[in-house]
C-alpha positions in Angstrom: 126.6 74.1 73.9 124.7 73.5 77.2 121.0 73.9 76.9 118.9 75.1 79.9 115.9 73.0 80.9 113.6 75.4 79.3 115.5 75.5 76.0 115.8 71.7 76.0 112.0 71.4 76.5 111.3 73.9 73.7 113.6 72.1 71.3 112.5 68.6 72.2 108.7 69.0 72.7 108.8 67.5 76.2 107.5 69.7 79.0 109.7 71.1 81.7 107.8 68.9 84.2 108.5 65.9 82.0 112.2 66.6 81.9 112.2 66.9 85.7 110.3 63.6 86.1 112.5 61.8 83.5 115.6 62.8 85.4 114.4 60.9 88.5 115.3 57.3 89.2 112.2 55.3 89.8 114.1 52.2 90.9 115.2 51.1 87.4 117.2 54.2 86.5 116.2 57.6 85.1 114.8 57.9 81.6 117.4 60.5 80.8 120.0 62.1 83.0 121.7 65.0 81.2 125.2 64.0 80.3 126.5 67.4 81.4 126.9 67.2 85.2 125.5 70.6 86.4 123.0 72.2 88.7 120.6 73.4 87.6 120.3 70.7 84.9 122.0 71.4 81.5 121.4 69.3 78.4 123.6 68.4 75.5 122.6 68.3 71.8 122.6 64.5 72.0 120.3 64.8 75.1 117.9 66.9 73.0 117.8 64.3 70.2 117.0 61.6 72.8 114.3 63.7 74.4 112.7 64.3 70.9 112.7 60.5 70.4 111.0 60.0 73.7 108.4 62.7 72.9 107.7 60.8 69.6 107.4 57.5 71.4 105.3 59.0 74.1 102.5 59.7 71.5 101.9 56.0 71.0 103.3 54.1 74.0 103.2 54.4 77.8 106.0 55.9 79.9 106.2 52.6 81.7 106.9 50.8 78.4 109.7 53.3 77.6 111.3 52.8 81.0 111.2 49.0 80.5 112.7 49.3 77.0 115.6 51.4 78.4 116.2 49.0 81.2 116.4 46.1 78.8 118.5 48.1 76.4 121.2 48.2 79.1 120.7 44.5 80.0 121.6 43.5 76.4 124.8 45.5 76.7 123.8 48.7 74.8 125.1 51.4 77.1 125.9 54.2 74.7 123.9 57.5 74.7 120.4 56.7 73.7 120.5 59.3 71.0 122.6 56.9 69.0 119.9 54.2 68.8 116.9 53.7 66.5 113.8 52.8 68.5 110.6 51.6 66.8 107.2 50.9 68.2 103.8 49.6 67.0 101.7 50.4 70.0 102.4 47.1 71.7 106.1 47.1 72.1 109.4 48.9 71.5 112.3 47.4 69.5 115.9 48.3 68.8 116.6 48.4 65.1 120.2 47.9 63.9 121.9 49.0 60.7 120.9 45.7 59.1 117.3 46.3 59.9 117.3 43.5 62.5 114.9 44.3 65.3 115.6 43.3 68.8 112.5 43.3 71.0 112.9 45.4 74.1 109.4 44.9 75.7 107.1 42.3 74.4 106.9 41.6 70.6 109.0 42.7 67.5 108.2 46.2 66.4 106.6 46.6 63.0 106.0 50.3 62.4 108.9 52.9 62.5 107.6 56.0 64.3 110.9 57.6 65.4 113.4 57.6 62.6 116.0 60.3 62.7 114.1 62.2 60.0 110.9 62.0 62.1 112.8 63.2 65.2 114.3 66.2 63.4 111.2 67.5 61.6 108.2 69.4 63.1 105.7 67.3 65.1 102.8 67.7 67.5 103.5 65.9 70.8 100.3 67.2 72.5 97.0 68.8 71.4 97.6 72.5 70.6 101.4 72.2 70.7 103.6 72.1 67.6 107.3 71.6 68.1 109.4 73.2 65.3 112.0 71.4 63.1 115.0 71.0 65.4 117.6 72.3 62.9 115.4 75.1 61.5 112.9 76.1 64.2 112.2 79.3 62.2 112.9 80.2 58.6 115.6 82.6 59.8 116.7 80.7 62.9 118.9 77.6 62.8 120.4 75.1 65.2 123.7 73.5 64.2 126.1 71.8 66.7 129.0 73.1 64.5 127.9 76.8 65.0 128.1 78.3 68.4 128.0 74.8 69.8 124.4 74.3 68.8 123.0 77.6 70.2 120.1 78.8 68.0 121.4 81.6 65.8 120.2 83.7 62.9 120.6 81.8 59.7 123.9 82.5 57.9 125.4 84.2 60.9 126.8 83.4 64.3 124.4 85.9 66.0 122.5 84.2 68.8 118.7 84.5 68.3 118.2 85.7 71.9 120.5 88.6 71.5 118.3 89.8 68.6 115.1 89.0 70.4 116.1 91.0 73.5 116.7 94.1 71.3 113.2 93.7 69.8 111.7 93.2 73.2 113.4 96.4 74.4 111.7 98.3 71.6 114.1 98.3 68.8 112.1 98.0 65.5 113.0 94.9 63.5 114.0 97.2 60.6 116.7 98.8 62.7 118.3 95.6 64.1 120.9 95.7 61.3 122.3 98.7 63.0 123.4 96.5 65.9 123.9 93.3 63.9 124.7 93.9 60.2 123.3 91.2 58.0 120.3 90.5 60.3 117.2 91.4 58.3 113.9 92.7 59.7 112.3 89.3 58.9 115.1 87.5 60.7 114.6 89.8 63.7 110.9 89.0 63.7 111.6 85.2 63.6 114.1 85.6 66.5 111.4 87.4 68.6 108.8 84.8 67.6 111.1 81.9 68.6 111.9 83.6 71.9 108.2 83.7 72.7 107.9 80.0 71.8 110.8 79.1 74.1 109.3 81.3 76.9 106.1 79.4 76.7 107.9 76.4 78.2 107.5 77.7 81.8 108.7 76.0 85.0 105.2 75.0 85.9 104.7 72.6 82.9 103.0 69.4 83.9 104.9 66.1 83.8 103.4 63.1 81.9 
């Protein structure tokens, strides 16, 4: 599944402006270039995981610190996709934590407080005042994201029906109670959740400010 910039922003909590900025090379490499080579930019599921990690880190550390950590990550020979690494921070530094819990300092001093475990990255969080990013794998009670289903495209839970196909019908005036006429097995509540999630995704407009 290839996620558009708007969908990647909605699923990660980063703004569209941030994604645009983070793709730019400031002299030491970009924070994250989508691994799918395309124009306009398209993001993979691993990209979204990495972006959520950055959004978590960005709550407590500066963007400059994140850039420095990523540069040093490559300098010590870690060149895999950043989604595969566990990064920790205590406000003064960022460290790479291995499977044996050994922390390798990437900025200044060993990290002490884990703020971006995989569980943290997946669950709901608030990257900015007034913004709540839903759970990545279950953004709505009746909407799920699973790389094994439709390549990770958000679908109605228990089906392969894309959420946006249902949301478009609701937007066109089809009552949620009648969606099952078009998609058997999609309940009225599921249709409402699909429409609600579509509104959330649409809130990530192209004019979002970078930070």
